[in-house]
C-alpha positions as CSV (number, residue, x, y, z in Angstrom):
1,X,108.5,202.2,134.9
2,X,110.7,199.6,136.9
3,X,110.5,198.6,140.5
4,X,112.1,198.3,142.9
5,X,113.0,194.4,144.0
6,X,114.5,193.7,147.4
7,X,117.4,191.1,147.6
8,X,117.5,187.5,148.2
9,X,115.7,186.7,151.9
10,X,119.2,185.4,153.4
11,X,120.9,188.4,152.0
12,X,118.7,190.7,153.8
13,X,119.3,189.0,156.9
14,X,122.9,189.2,156.5
15,X,122.9,193.0,156.1
16,X,120.7,193.5,159.1
17,X,122.7,191.9,161.0
18,X,126.0,193.5,159.5
19,X,124.0,196.8,160.1
20,X,123.1,195.9,163.9
21,X,127.2,195.1,164.2
22,X,127.9,198.4,163.0
23,X,125.8,200.1,165.2
24,X,127.1,198.4,168.4
25,X,130.5,199.0,167.0
26,X,130.0,203.0,166.8
27,X,127.8,203.2,169.9
28,X,130.8,201.3,172.0
29,X,132.9,203.2,170.4
30,X,131.0,206.8,171.5
31,X,129.8,207.9,168.6
32,X,126.0,209.3,168.6
33,X,124.2,206.6,166.1
34,X,121.2,207.3,164.1
35,X,119.8,204.4,162.3
36,X,117.5,204.8,159.3
37,X,114.5,205.3,159.2
38,X,114.4,207.5,162.0
39,X,110.8,208.8,162.2
40,X,111.9,211.1,165.3
41,X,114.1,212.9,163.4
42,X,117.7,212.3,165.2
43,X,119.5,213.9,162.3
44,X,118.9,217.4,163.9
45,X,121.4,216.6,166.2
46,X,123.9,215.0,163.8
47,X,126.0,211.7,164.4
48,X,126.4,209.0,162.2
49,X,123.7,208.0,160.2
50,X,123.3,203.8,159.3
51,X,120.9,202.8,156.7
52,X,120.6,199.3,155.4
53,X,119.6,199.1,151.7
54,X,117.8,195.9,151.0
55,X,117.0,196.6,147.2
56,X,118.7,195.4,144.4
57,X,121.3,197.9,142.8
58,X,122.0,199.8,146.1
59,X,122.1,197.2,148.7
60,X,124.3,197.4,151.4
61,X,124.7,198.7,154.7
62,X,125.6,202.5,154.7
63,X,127.2,204.7,156.9
64,X,127.4,208.7,156.6
65,X,128.4,211.2,159.5
66,X,126.0,214.5,159.7
67,X,126.7,217.7,161.7
68,X,123.9,219.0,163.5
69,X,121.3,220.7,161.6
70,X,121.8,224.3,162.5
71,X,125.2,224.2,161.0
72,X,124.3,222.2,158.2
73,X,121.2,224.3,157.3
74,X,124.2,227.2,157.3
75,X,126.3,225.4,155.1
76,X,123.9,224.7,152.8
77,X,122.5,228.6,152.5
78,X,126.1,229.5,151.9
79,X,126.4,226.9,149.1
80,X,123.2,227.8,147.5
81,X,124.3,231.4,147.5
82,X,128.1,230.3,145.9
83,X,129.9,231.2,148.4
84,X,132.1,227.8,148.4
85,X,135.0,229.4,149.8
86,X,133.5,230.6,153.1
87,X,134.7,229.0,156.4
88,X,131.6,227.7,157.8
89,X,131.7,225.5,154.4
90,X,135.1,224.4,154.9
91,X,134.7,223.5,158.2
92,X,131.5,221.4,157.5
93,X,133.6,219.7,154.4
94,X,136.6,219.5,156.7
95,X,134.4,217.5,159.8
96,X,133.1,215.3,157.4
97,X,136.3,214.2,156.3
98,X,138.0,213.7,159.8
99,X,134.3,211.7,160.7
100,X,134.9,209.5,157.5
101,X,138.7,208.8,158.7
102,X,137.5,207.9,162.0
103,X,134.3,206.0,161.6
104,X,136.6,203.9,158.9
105,X,139.4,203.6,161.7
106,X,136.8,202.3,163.8
107,X,135.1,200.1,162.2
108,X,138.3,198.5,160.8
109,X,139.5,198.0,164.0
110,X,136.7,196.0,165.0
111,X,137.3,193.6,162.2
112,X,135.0,195.0,159.7
113,X,135.6,195.8,156.1
114,X,134.7,199.5,155.0
115,X,135.1,200.8,151.5
116,X,134.2,204.1,150.1
117,X,130.9,204.6,148.3
118,X,130.8,203.4,144.5
119,X,127.4,204.9,144.2
120,X,126.8,208.2,143.0
121,X,123.6,208.5,144.7
122,X,125.7,208.4,148.0
123,X,129.3,209.9,147.0
124,X,130.0,210.9,150.5
125,X,129.0,207.6,152.6
126,X,131.0,204.5,153.6
127,X,129.6,201.1,152.5
128,X,130.5,198.4,155.3
129,X,130.8,195.0,153.2
130,X,131.3,192.7,156.4
């Protein structure tokens, strides 16, 4: 079994600082922000989710958009039932795409570098690299 290893402490410090800057930029722009880990489960309300991953292989600052839980649960139920063309599913896909574009624009305007995920476990997330 392979154990997870953290990146060097200096890199961890850089990533946490980048995560803090990412959070500050999005909050200043008016986005609701959820910072992982989120023990209070603010994902119920939706917003920009920021996760700082300090483990080798997947390390980075990751940003995603989640809609409010009732909408998310309904779209998931429809997808599981095979109803991919349902308007609710199409709306969720459209909202997510629009918010990824908006998040990228705001973070880039603040001088941060944002790239689409190249991690197959985070296919729809954005990676803030600096």
